[in-house]
N, C-alpha and C positions, 0 to 999 in steps of 0.2 A: 548406807552408801550415798554420797552426794551425786546429784545429777551433774554431768559435765557439759558445759556450753562452750562452743568455739565462737568467739566474737571477732569478725573481720570488719574493722573500722579504722580508716587512716586519719581521722580527726582525733588527735591524742586526747584533747580535753573531754570530748564526748565519750571516747573509749573508757577513760578513767572513771567518768561519772557513772556509766552503765555498769562497769565492773564492780564499783563500790556498792551500787544498789543491788545488783544480782547476788553478790557475795553476802550482803547483809541478810538476804533471804535464804541463805544456806546453799546456794549453788556454787560449783567450782568452775570458774571462768578462765579460759585461756585466750588472751587478746593477741591478735596478729594484725599487721598493717598492710599486707599485700596478698594478692591471690596466690603467688608462689609459696609464701609462708603457710597459707591455709592448706594448700595441697600437700606440702611436705609433712605437716603435722597429722593430717588425716591418715597417712600411711602407718603411723605409729600409735595413734590414740583413737579409741572409739568414743565418739561423743553422743550425747543424748539429744542435743539440739544445736543447730547452726543459726547464727544471726549474722547476716551478710549485708554490708553496704554494696552498692553496685559500682560506683565510680571509685575504684581503688587501683593502685599500681599493679603492673605486670599483667594480671588476668582479671578482667572485671567480674563482678559477682555473678552475672548471668552466665558467662562462659564457664565459670568455676562450678556452678551448680549443675550445668549440663554435663560437664566432665564427670562429676561425682555420680549423677544419676546413670550415665552411660556405663559406669563401673559398678552398677547395682547397689550404690549407697543410697539407702532410703531414709536417712536421718531427717527428721522434720526440720524445715528451714523457714525462717522468718527474714524477709528483706526489710531493711530500713534505708530509705533513699530520698534524696531531694528531687529525684525524677518523678514528676507527677502526671506525665502524659500517659494516655491510655495504652499506647504502644509498648512502653516500658513495663507497665503493670501487666499487660497481656503476656508479654514475653516471659516475665517472671513466673507466672502460673503455668505457662506452657512448658517451661523447663523444670517444673516440679516443686515450685514454692508452695508452702502451706499458708502463708500470710504475708501481707505487705503493709508496712507502716510508712506514711509519707512524713518527711522532715519538713519543718520542725515538729517535734512531738514531745509530750510530757514523758519523761523517763518512766513514770508510774504506769503509763499506758502500755509500754513495752512489757513491764513486769506482769500486768494483768494477762496479756496475751501469752507470755512465757509460761505462767502458772497454768493457764488453761490447756496449752499444748502439751505440757509435760504430765498433767493430770491424766489426759487421755492416753499418752504413751505408757505411763506407768501402770495403766490398767491392763496392758497387753502382757501375754505370757510368752516367754522366750525359751526355746529349747534348741541348742546348737544353731543351725541355720534356719530354724522355723520361728515364725512370729504369729501368734494367734490372738485375735481380738474377740473376747467372749461376748461383747455387746453386739457386734455385727456378725459374729460367727465366721469371720474371714481368716483364712489361713494363708500365710505367705511363706515361700521357701526362697531364700536369697533375694527377697524383695519382690518376687513374682507370685501372683495369686495361684494357689494350688487347689483346684476343685476336688472335693471328696463326695462320694456317694453318701446316701442317707445312713447306711449301716456304718461305714467308715467314720463318718462325722460323729456319730454317737460314741463309738469306741474311742476315737481320738480325744473327745472331750473328757471321757472318764480318765484316760491315762494322763493327760496334760494337767488335770486338776489334782491328780494324786501321784505326782512324781515321787519315786522312791518308796511308794507303798505297794504292798501286794494286793492285787484285786482278785477276789474270788471268782472262779470260773462261772458260777451261777449268775453273778452280777453282770459279767460280760455277755453271757448268753442271752440276757434280757434285751440286748441291743439287736439281736438277730431276728429276722422275719420267721425263719424255721430253725429254732435252736437245736443244736446237736454238737457234741465234741468235735466232730469232723468239720462241720460248718464253721465253728469258732476258729479252728486252726487255719482254715482256708482264709477266713476274713482277716485274721491277724497277720498272716503272711502277706496278703495284699496290702494291708495298712503299712507294714514295714517297708515294702517295696516302693510304695507311693511316697511316704513321708520321710523314711530313713530313721524312724523311731527305733531305739535299741530295746526291743521288747524281749524280756527274759521269761522263760518258762520255769516257774518254781514248782518242781514236780510234786504232784499230789495236792497242791494248794491253789495255784492260780498263776497270774502273770503280773509282771511289773516292768516299769522303765526306770532306768537309773539316771 
């Protein structure tokens, strides 16, 4: 499945150039020319990456990103802007930007940053409203960090890496400090309540998430 990119750029020539470059690399790009267009389409489509100019019609890129972040939209965002003052750059990162490229730039530079950003994003594991980064062991629910205890974290890792597979009770009990069937049931109940994982008891065999 292609990664989807929303490109907000009101310079038609630059927009076309970037679309052609990104699409040649296998990305699916949706170009828009105003902040309102961008907001409208994010209601209907889930994107993997946003690329926003700042000075665009209706709603500028900074306000747009703030609105998206306030709505718990954590989609990685790269700004491309002719604004090179420290205040603009600072505001961009304060409002949740992941990267900032100053115009003029080589289109290939943007491609390098896009590839890097999506490589990191694609390493994350998604389950309903959960997002787990195995490298940093960070779990987010609806964009907010969800802290887990040590036992819950070990159990969660087993389940998220084995979605759809039945995990033997003995394997799961190895995650516990004082293993017992009762302790396992308690730990799994707590994990379900904390994360919302749909953990099923496969009688006589083990547990699984679908």
